[in-house]
C-alpha positions, 0 to 999 in steps of 0.5 A: 903648439905647432907654431912654436919657434925652433928655439922653443923646441930646442928647449923642449928637447933639452928639458927632456934629456937631450941637451945637445938638441939643435935644428937639422931640417924642415919641410912640409911634414914638419921640422927635424932636430938632431938630438945626439945619441944617434937620435933625431926628434921630429915635430910633425905639422899635421900627423897625429899620434895614432897615425904615427903609431901605425907608421911606427909599426910599418917601420918595425916590419921594414926593420926585420926585412934585412934590407941592404939600407937603413930605414927609419925606426920610431922609438917614441911617439909623444903628444905635446900641446897639440903637436906630435913628436917622434923620437927616431933613429938618426940616419946618415948620408948625403941626399941623392938630390944633392948629387943631381942637377936639374939641367941634366939631359940624361939621368946620372947612371950612378943615381939610376942604379941607386934608385933601382937598388932601393926598388929592388930592396923594397919589392923583396919585403912581403906585405904585412897587416900593419902595412895595410893600416897606413893612411895615405895623403891627407885621408882619415882612414887607411888606404885599404879600408873597406877593400879586399884588392889592390885595384879596388883600393886604388879605384876607391882612392881615385874616386875620392880625390876626383870628388874633391878636386875633379873640377880643377883637373877638368879645367886643366886636362883635355877630356878629363872625364873620358880619360878618367873613365878609361883609367878606372876601367883599366885599373879595375881589370888589373889583378895584382896578387904579389903585394909588397911594401911600397914607399910611394915617394921615392925621389932624390930627397928621400934617399941618402947615399955615401961617397960611393953612391951606395944607398945608406938609408931611405927616408920619409915613408908615409905619403903614399906608403902602404902594401901594394903593387911594386910596379906602382912604386917603380913608375912613381920613381921613374916619373919624379926622378927629375920632376921640374927640370927642363928635361923632365919628360925625356928623363921620365920616358927613359927611366920608365923604359929602363925600369920596365925592362929591369923589373919585367913590367909592361911599359903600358902598366907603368904609364897607366900608374903614372896617370893614376899617380897624377890623379890622386896626388894632384892636390896633395900640396895645394887644395887649390891647385895653384902649385907646381905639383898640380901643374906637373900632374895636369901635364902628365894627364895631357900626355898621349903616351900616358893616357891615350895610346895604351887605354884605347 
């Protein structure tokens, strides 16, 4: 069962050929155990075997892309008494987040260069059929299901999230319905014909670096991973680089401008996508909207430079 104590999972791994198993980390997705033999075991909190099998295929496609950093490889997916366990390649390095401070007034240059390098690598990976099979957030069906274009799939996802959580957003976002209508109109009119692998959650806890700030690995695909517009990944990385620090807005604005110039995206498109991200992820961690992420998303949607100036 999922609520087993860590000691029971250590015993499980030990009885299945990994006598050196020990707890390594835990989070909302589940718990990770160091197994030895350059492997880790992940006990997933909610994801089922079929979903993780699709993620396994996504990772396999990434592994053939020649990226300059390591990405996860799932060797085995196993159902265990109502939980799902994966055996994966161990990835090495230090969390980029550990090299940052929430009190930073400006983003650390080495960290920004690191994120740019990751974005550049992922946008070099052409979409594959298996990338389109992934689900996002807590949805039961793939992001692309029933849609032929990126814009249509994104509009459909927004509609589903607003149907479930729109009242909470309306209570916290001024003129939410008017803003939402304009956002949908802009996204629907945008044609993206260059689709690549996107991570969807590129932040400091999902990037590993070495002592020289060189990216050694990128972790935890699956939250919003799919085949999509690389500009979407780019703007999320800018927005969540330092989500909860006191200077989050100025850092996000600085990085949005920097990434727009670096990759040739219009700033207006990146700001539009930040509004989209706020709508679709607002209740990703708390269906009641009582957490810090919901508050952050509402603040994004209340910012004029994200939802007004480029949408009039």
